[in-house]
C-alpha positions in Angstrom: 111.2 107.1 124.3 114.3 104.9 124.6 115.8 103.1 121.7 115.1 99.7 123.4 111.4 100.5 123.8 111.2 101.7 120.2 112.7 98.4 119.0 110.3 96.4 121.2 107.3 98.4 119.9 108.5 97.9 116.3 108.9 94.2 116.8 105.4 94.0 118.2 103.9 95.9 115.3 105.8 93.8 112.8 104.6 90.6 114.5 101.0 91.8 114.5 101.1 92.7 110.8 102.7 89.3 110.0 100.1 87.5 112.1 97.3 89.4 110.4 98.8 88.6 107.0 99.0 84.9 107.8 95.4 84.8 109.0 94.2 86.6 105.9 96.3 84.2 103.7 95.0 81.2 105.5 91.4 82.4 105.2 91.9 83.1 101.5 93.3 79.6 101.0 90.3 78.1 102.8 87.9 80.0 100.6 89.7 78.9 97.4 89.7 75.2 98.5 86.0 75.5 99.5 85.2 77.0 96.1 87.2 74.4 94.2 86.2 71.2 96.1 82.6 72.2 97.0 80.9 69.7 99.3 84.1 67.5 99.2 85.8 70.2 101.4 83.3 69.6 104.3 83.6 65.8 103.8 87.3 66.0 104.2 87.1 68.2 107.3 84.6 65.7 108.9 86.8 62.7 108.0 90.0 64.3 109.3 88.4 66.0 112.3 89.7 69.4 111.5 90.4 72.0 108.9 94.2 71.9 108.9 94.5 68.2 108.2 91.7 68.3 105.6 93.3 71.2 103.7 96.7 69.3 103.7 94.9 66.4 102.1 93.1 68.5 99.5 96.3 70.4 98.6 98.0 67.0 98.2 95.2 65.9 95.9 95.5 69.0 93.9 99.3 68.5 93.5 98.8 64.9 92.4 96.1 66.0 90.0 98.4 68.5 88.4 100.7 65.6 87.4 98.0 64.0 85.3 97.8 64.6 81.6 94.2 65.5 81.3 92.5 66.7 78.2 89.0 67.6 77.0 87.0 65.3 74.7 86.6 66.1 71.1 83.0 67.1 70.1 82.7 63.8 68.1 83.7 61.8 71.2 81.2 63.6 73.4 78.4 62.9 70.9 79.4 59.2 70.7 79.4 58.8 74.5 76.1 60.6 74.8 74.6 58.2 72.3 76.0 55.3 74.3 74.4 56.8 77.4 71.0 56.9 75.7 71.4 53.3 74.8 72.2 52.4 78.4 69.2 54.3 79.7 67.0 52.5 77.2 68.3 49.1 78.5 67.2 50.1 82.0 63.6 49.5 81.1 64.1 45.7 80.8 67.3 45.1 82.7 67.9 47.7 85.4 70.9 46.0 87.1 72.7 45.4 83.9 72.1 49.0 82.8 73.6 50.3 86.1 76.6 48.1 85.6 77.0 49.5 82.0 76.6 53.0 83.3 79.4 52.5 85.7 81.6 51.1 82.9 80.8 53.9 80.6 81.6 56.6 83.2 84.9 54.8 83.8 85.7 54.7 80.1 85.1 58.5 79.8 87.3 59.0 82.9 90.1 57.1 81.1 89.6 59.0 77.9 89.9 62.3 79.8 93.2 61.0 81.4 92.0 60.1 84.9 93.2 56.9 86.6 90.6 54.2 86.5 91.7 51.3 88.7 91.2 52.0 92.4 87.8 53.7 93.4 89.4 55.8 96.2 92.1 57.0 93.8 89.4 57.9 91.2 87.5 59.8 93.8 90.7 61.7 94.9 91.6 62.8 91.4 88.1 63.6 90.2 87.3 65.7 93.3 89.8 68.3 92.2 87.8 69.4 89.2 84.5 67.7 89.8 84.0 68.3 93.5 80.4 69.3 93.1 79.4 66.0 91.4 81.7 63.6 93.1 79.2 62.7 95.8 76.8 61.5 93.0 79.6 59.1 92.0 80.0 57.8 95.6 76.2 57.2 95.9 76.0 55.5 92.5 79.0 53.3 93.4 77.4 52.3 96.7 74.2 51.3 95.0 76.1 49.4 92.4 77.9 47.5 95.1 74.6 46.7 96.8 73.1 45.6 93.4 75.9 43.0 93.1 74.6 41.5 96.4 71.0 41.7 95.1 70.3 44.3 97.9 69.2 47.2 95.7 65.6 47.9 94.7 64.5 49.1 91.3 64.1 52.6 92.7 67.7 52.4 94.1 68.9 51.4 90.7 67.1 54.3 89.1 68.7 56.7 91.6 72.1 55.1 90.7 71.5 56.0 87.0 70.6 59.6 88.0 73.8 59.8 90.1 76.0 58.3 87.3 74.5 60.7 84.9 75.4 63.7 87.0 79.2 62.9 86.9 78.9 61.6 83.3 77.6 65.0 82.1 80.2 66.8 84.2 83.0 64.8 82.5 81.5 65.5 79.1 81.0 69.2 79.7 81.9 71.4 76.8 85.1 73.3 77.6 84.7 77.1 78.2 86.5 78.1 75.0 84.0 76.0 72.9 80.8 77.0 74.7 80.1 80.0 72.5 80.1 77.8 69.4 78.8 74.4 70.5 75.4 74.3 72.1 75.0 72.1 75.2 72.1 69.8 74.9 69.1 71.1 77.0 68.2 69.1 80.0 64.7 67.6 79.4 62.2 66.9 82.1 61.1 63.3 82.4 64.2 61.8 80.7 65.2 59.8 83.8 65.3 56.0 83.3 62.0 54.2 84.1 61.9 50.5 84.6 59.1 48.5 83.0 56.5 47.6 85.6 
């Protein structure tokens, strides 16, 4: 075999190995992003019309998220916010629209306490999606119902659903950090504790 042929074969082998390595790296990155962002990954792919553009956006979100100074809540703060949530749920019985508005405000306050931006809705979604990708769609749905409620276009059942959606993100934001989970019991979810409007 001539030297030139050996060089060509070597280059082809190296290119094949590099190509396989790139494909494997790309697939691993996709798996990591899917795991991190959950359903938000598929939403980004749909919105951008392809995986490459969606992954660029999600990586950009992650980079901006790393610049935030986030922190977990102290146990006392978590207890205080849970008490406030119970109060908001109790108000739902008599004033569903006001309760939904207060639920939105309480979720926003907790976001701020954790260190998330709280002004622009799209900005909130982008930052929250990095760590709360599995519950962020609940926030979108709750926000949508809240917007309709301000136009008097939401039924009582819609408002009840908004409370359920707000609660999903609320509980996710208040989650006990991993290092505390062995010492601090998380309140058990009870059946039948969704808000009910007075008929």
